[in-house]
C-alpha positions as CSV (number, residue, x, y, z in Angstrom):
1,X,-79.8,-11.0,24.9
2,X,-83.0,-10.4,23.1
3,X,-85.8,-12.7,24.1
4,X,-86.8,-12.8,20.4
5,X,-89.5,-14.8,18.6
6,X,-86.8,-17.1,17.3
7,X,-86.2,-18.4,20.8
8,X,-85.2,-22.1,20.7
9,X,-84.2,-24.9,23.1
10,X,-80.6,-23.7,23.2
11,X,-81.7,-20.3,24.3
12,X,-84.2,-21.8,26.8
13,X,-81.2,-23.4,28.6
14,X,-79.8,-20.0,29.4
15,X,-83.1,-18.3,30.2
16,X,-84.2,-21.1,32.6
17,X,-80.8,-21.2,34.2
18,X,-80.9,-17.5,35.0
19,X,-84.6,-17.6,36.0
20,X,-83.8,-20.2,38.6
21,X,-80.7,-18.4,39.7
22,X,-82.8,-15.3,40.5
23,X,-85.3,-17.5,42.3
24,X,-82.6,-19.0,44.4
25,X,-80.9,-15.6,45.1
26,X,-84.3,-14.3,46.3
27,X,-84.9,-17.4,48.4
28,X,-88.2,-18.2,46.8
29,X,-89.3,-21.8,47.1
30,X,-90.0,-23.7,43.9
31,X,-93.6,-24.4,44.9
32,X,-94.2,-20.7,45.5
33,X,-92.4,-19.7,42.3
34,X,-94.3,-22.1,40.1
35,X,-97.8,-22.1,41.7
36,X,-100.5,-21.4,39.2
37,X,-98.0,-21.1,36.4
38,X,-96.4,-24.5,35.8
39,X,-96.3,-27.8,37.6
40,X,-93.2,-28.6,39.7
41,X,-92.7,-31.6,37.5
42,X,-92.6,-29.6,34.3
43,X,-90.4,-26.9,36.0
44,X,-87.9,-29.7,36.7
45,X,-88.2,-30.8,33.1
46,X,-87.4,-27.3,32.0
47,X,-84.3,-27.3,34.2
48,X,-83.2,-30.6,32.7
49,X,-83.9,-29.3,29.2
50,X,-86.6,-32.0,28.5
51,X,-89.2,-29.5,27.4
52,X,-89.2,-26.0,25.9
53,X,-90.2,-22.8,27.6
54,X,-93.3,-21.0,26.3
55,X,-93.4,-17.2,26.2
56,X,-96.5,-17.2,28.3
57,X,-94.8,-19.2,31.1
58,X,-91.7,-17.1,30.8
59,X,-93.6,-13.8,31.2
60,X,-95.5,-15.1,34.2
61,X,-92.3,-16.4,36.0
62,X,-90.6,-13.0,35.3
63,X,-93.7,-11.3,36.8
64,X,-93.5,-13.6,39.8
65,X,-89.9,-12.2,40.4
66,X,-91.4,-8.7,40.3
67,X,-89.3,-7.8,37.2
68,X,-90.0,-6.2,33.9
69,X,-89.1,-8.2,30.7
70,X,-86.5,-5.5,29.9
71,X,-84.8,-5.9,33.3
72,X,-84.7,-9.7,33.1
73,X,-83.3,-9.5,29.6
74,X,-80.5,-7.2,30.8
75,X,-79.8,-9.6,33.7
76,X,-79.6,-12.5,31.3
77,X,-77.2,-10.6,29.0
78,X,-75.0,-9.4,31.8
79,X,-74.8,-12.8,33.4
80,X,-74.0,-14.5,30.1
81,X,-71.2,-12.0,29.5
82,X,-69.8,-12.6,33.0
83,X,-70.0,-16.4,32.6
84,X,-68.3,-16.3,29.1
85,X,-66.1,-13.3,29.6
86,X,-63.2,-14.4,27.4
87,X,-65.5,-14.8,24.4
88,X,-66.8,-11.3,24.7
89,X,-63.3,-9.9,25.3
90,X,-62.1,-11.6,22.2
91,X,-65.0,-10.3,20.0
92,X,-64.6,-6.8,21.5
93,X,-60.9,-6.8,20.8
94,X,-61.5,-7.7,17.2
95,X,-64.3,-5.1,16.9
96,X,-62.0,-2.4,18.1
97,X,-59.1,-3.5,15.9
98,X,-56.9,-4.7,18.7
99,X,-55.8,-7.6,16.5
100,X,-52.6,-8.6,18.3
101,X,-54.3,-8.5,21.7
102,X,-57.1,-10.7,20.3
103,X,-54.7,-13.1,18.7
104,X,-52.1,-13.4,21.5
105,X,-54.3,-13.2,24.6
106,X,-57.8,-14.4,23.9
107,X,-57.6,-16.6,20.7
108,X,-55.5,-19.3,22.4
109,X,-58.2,-19.6,25.1
110,X,-61.1,-20.1,22.8
111,X,-59.9,-21.6,19.5
112,X,-60.1,-25.3,20.5
113,X,-63.3,-25.1,22.6
114,X,-66.9,-25.5,21.8
115,X,-68.8,-22.3,22.6
116,X,-72.6,-22.1,22.4
117,X,-73.3,-18.6,23.7
118,X,-76.5,-17.2,22.1
119,X,-75.0,-13.7,22.0
120,X,-72.1,-14.9,19.9
121,X,-73.3,-17.7,17.8
122,X,-72.5,-15.7,14.7
123,X,-70.2,-13.0,16.2
124,X,-67.6,-15.4,17.4
125,X,-67.0,-17.5,14.2
126,X,-67.0,-14.3,12.1
127,X,-64.6,-12.6,14.5
128,X,-62.3,-15.7,14.4
129,X,-62.4,-15.9,10.6
130,X,-61.7,-12.1,10.3
131,X,-58.8,-12.5,12.8
132,X,-57.2,-15.2,10.8
133,X,-57.5,-13.1,7.7
134,X,-55.9,-10.1,9.5
135,X,-53.1,-12.4,10.7
136,X,-52.4,-13.4,7.0
137,X,-53.5,-17.0,7.7
138,X,-56.4,-16.8,5.2
139,X,-57.1,-15.1,1.9
140,X,-59.9,-12.5,1.7
141,X,-61.7,-14.7,-0.8
142,X,-61.8,-17.6,1.7
143,X,-62.7,-15.3,4.5
144,X,-65.7,-13.8,2.6
145,X,-66.9,-17.2,1.6
146,X,-66.9,-18.5,5.2
147,X,-68.4,-15.3,6.5
148,X,-71.2,-15.4,3.9
149,X,-72.0,-18.9,5.0
150,X,-72.5,-17.7,8.6
151,X,-74.2,-14.4,8.0
152,X,-77.1,-14.0,5.5
153,X,-76.9,-10.3,4.8
154,X,-79.9,-10.0,2.4
155,X,-82.1,-11.7,4.9
156,X,-81.0,-9.4,7.7
157,X,-81.5,-6.2,5.8
158,X,-85.0,-7.2,4.6
159,X,-86.2,-8.0,8.1
160,X,-88.8,-5.8,9.8
161,X,-87.0,-6.3,13.2
162,X,-83.5,-5.2,14.1
163,X,-82.0,-6.9,17.2
164,X,-79.2,-5.3,19.1
165,X,-77.0,-8.4,18.5
166,X,-77.4,-7.8,14.7
167,X,-75.9,-4.3,15.0
168,X,-72.7,-5.9,16.3
169,X,-72.7,-8.2,13.3
170,X,-73.1,-5.3,10.9
171,X,-70.2,-3.5,12.8
172,X,-68.0,-6.5,12.2
173,X,-69.0,-7.0,8.6
174,X,-68.3,-3.4,7.6
175,X,-64.7,-3.9,8.4
176,X,-64.2,-5.9,5.2
177,X,-67.4,-5.9,3.0
178,X,-67.7,-4.2,-0.4
179,X,-69.4,-0.9,-1.2
180,X,-72.7,-2.5,-2.2
181,X,-73.0,-4.3,1.1
182,X,-72.1,-1.1,3.0
183,X,-75.0,0.6,1.2
184,X,-77.4,-2.2,2.1
185,X,-76.4,-2.0,5.8
186,X,-76.4,1.8,6.0
187,X,-79.8,2.1,4.4
188,X,-81.3,-0.6,6.6
189,X,-80.0,1.0,9.8
190,X,-81.0,4.5,8.5
191,X,-84.5,3.3,8.1
192,X,-84.4,1.7,11.6
193,X,-83.4,5.1,13.1
194,X,-85.6,7.5,11.2
195,X,-88.7,5.5,10.1
196,X,-91.3,3.2,11.6
197,X,-90.6,0.5,9.1
198,X,-88.3,-1.5,11.4
199,X,-88.7,-2.3,15.1
200,X,-85.6,-2.2,17.2
201,X,-85.3,-4.8,20.0
202,X,-82.5,-4.5,22.4
203,X,-81.7,-4.7,26.1
204,X,-78.9,-2.2,25.8
205,X,-80.6,0.8,24.3
206,X,-77.9,3.5,24.4
207,X,-74.9,1.4,23.2
208,X,-77.0,-0.2,20.4
209,X,-78.2,3.2,19.1
210,X,-74.7,4.7,19.3
211,X,-73.3,1.7,17.4
212,X,-76.0,2.1,14.8
213,X,-74.8,5.7,14.3
214,X,-71.2,4.4,14.1
215,X,-71.9,1.7,11.6
216,X,-73.8,4.0,9.2
217,X,-71.1,6.7,9.3
218,X,-68.3,4.1,8.9
219,X,-70.2,2.5,6.0
220,X,-70.3,5.8,4.2
221,X,-66.8,7.1,5.0
222,X,-65.0,3.9,4.0
223,X,-66.7,3.6,0.6
224,X,-64.5,4.1,-2.4
225,X,-66.9,6.8,-3.7
226,X,-69.2,8.9,-1.6
227,X,-72.4,10.0,-3.5
228,X,-74.5,13.0,-2.9
229,X,-77.1,10.7,-1.2
230,X,-74.4,9.4,1.1
231,X,-73.4,13.0,2.0
232,X,-77.0,13.9,2.9
233,X,-77.4,10.7,4.9
234,X,-74.1,11.4,6.7
235,X,-75.2,14.9,7.7
236,X,-78.7,13.7,9.0
237,X,-77.2,10.8,11.0
238,X,-74.5,13.1,12.4
239,X,-77.0,15.7,13.5
240,X,-79.2,13.1,15.1
241,X,-76.2,11.7,16.9
242,X,-75.1,15.1,18.2
243,X,-78.5,15.6,19.7
244,X,-78.6,12.1,21.2
245,X,-75.1,12.1,22.7
246,X,-76.0,15.2,24.8
247,X,-78.0,12.9,27.1
248,X,-76.3,9.5,26.5
249,X,-73.5,8.5,28.7
250,X,-71.3,6.6,26.3
251,X,-68.0,8.4,26.2
252,X,-65.8,5.8,24.5
253,X,-68.4,5.2,21.8
254,X,-68.8,9.0,21.3
255,X,-65.1,9.2,20.6
256,X,-65.2,6.5,18.1
257,X,-67.9,8.3,16.2
258,X,-66.3,11.7,16.4
259,X,-63.1,10.1,15.1
260,X,-65.0,9.0,12.0
261,X,-66.4,12.5,11.7
262,X,-63.0,14.0,11.9
263,X,-61.7,11.6,9.2
264,X,-64.7,12.5,7.0
265,X,-64.0,16.2,7.5
266,X,-60.4,15.8,6.4
267,X,-61.3,13.6,3.5
268,X,-63.9,16.1,2.2
269,X,-61.9,19.2,3.2
270,X,-64.6,20.5,5.5
271,X,-63.9,23.0,8.2
272,X,-66.3,22.9,11.2
273,X,-65.1,24.2,14.5
274,X,-68.0,22.7,16.5
275,X,-67.4,19.2,15.2
276,X,-63.6,19.5,15.6
277,X,-64.1,20.7,19.2
278,X,-66.3,17.7,19.9
279,X,-63.7,15.3,18.5
280,X,-60.9,16.8,20.5
281,X,-63.0,17.0,23.7
282,X,-64.2,13.4,23.3
283,X,-60.6,12.2,22.7
284,X,-59.3,14.0,25.8
285,X,-62.1,12.6,27.9
286,X,-61.1,9.0,27.1
287,X,-57.4,9.6,26.4
288,X,-56.2,7.2,29.2
289,X,-58.5,4.4,28.2
290,X,-56.3,1.3,27.2
291,X,-58.2,1.0,23.9
292,X,-57.3,4.6,23.0
293,X,-53.7,4.1,24.1
294,X,-53.4,1.1,21.8
295,X,-54.5,3.1,18.7
296,X,-52.6,5.4,16.4
297,X,-54.5,8.7,16.5
298,X,-53.9,11.0,13.5
299,X,-54.4,14.7,14.4
300,X,-53.2,17.8,12.4
301,X,-51.1,20.1,14.5
302,X,-53.0,23.2,13.2
303,X,-56.2,21.6,14.5
304,X,-54.7,21.4,18.0
305,X,-54.0,25.1,17.9
306,X,-57.6,25.7,16.8
307,X,-58.9,23.6,19.6
308,X,-57.0,25.5,22.2
309,X,-58.4,28.8,20.9
310,X,-61.9,27.4,20.9
311,X,-61.6,26.7,24.6
312,X,-62.3,30.4,25.1
313,X,-65.3,30.5,22.7
314,X,-68.3,31.7,24.7
315,X,-70.7,29.5,22.6
316,X,-68.8,26.3,23.1
317,X,-68.4,27.0,26.8
318,X,-72.1,26.2,27.0
319,X,-71.8,22.8,25.2
320,X,-72.1,19.4,26.9
321,X,-68.6,18.5,25.7
322,X,-67.1,21.4,27.6
323,X,-69.0,20.2,30.7
324,X,-67.6,16.8,30.2
325,X,-64.0,18.2,30.1
326,X,-64.8,20.1,33.4
327,X,-66.3,17.0,35.0
328,X,-63.1,15.0,34.3
329,X,-61.0,17.9,35.7
330,X,-59.3,18.1,32.3
331,X,-59.0,21.9,32.0
């Protein structure tokens, strides 16, 4: 969760709940926790949702817990996910195209309930609408109409701030939007990555950045026509990702991106041993993950032979992906 400027009373409810939860866990008395910051009466009113929480009070209470804002934001996010796990499992299943799992296992648990989880106020209804479309229970025209009523794309891509939650929305939207929308999204995320025009606010830095790479690449590769500008953008994003992934520990997300790269190479008839090696190595590293096992992975047999030969390439033996294979005892 991002403690963003648009914080409202609904968000306050979760923030105050987890603030007090931390206070209780640390066995701090209310009078000691609130002294010099807020009266005990007003703290009780915060807990009962009678008044709103100011940022000044929030920052002081977080400091009283000896926490940084980033750490508290991560705690709130993780606690919220744990307390509403089925919602996040549903959205994640839709995001990763596990449509039958989402529909048969998670959808029955959430469809007739009221959910007010800040992290999924837009993700959940969009995921539900998209699921109904994928299950042939709704036309694409109706789906797009309902999605556009939930998500204001033009407003989002003209913002000076990018929140981690918004990247997930973009990821969902690129599953079904048209080429012009994909261009808007990819250009906005590209600016967020490579310029100072846009501020990125997130409590999950690595996953958010990796998903930004994924959304840009997916937006480009799934367009009906790929322009020269798209090709240049693809190459710059890919190079940045390769440098970033050497230090990031996001194996499953890495595979999803290298899978897009492999598809792009096939589509454009590009031969690049380094990228192909990264794709195969990332696939092998996560090959037993349930998400991967549920997917149909398309690989050319001749590329498998090339990968096996590349395992003896001296230059690739020094790569981080080779180290990953060794660390998983996969060679």
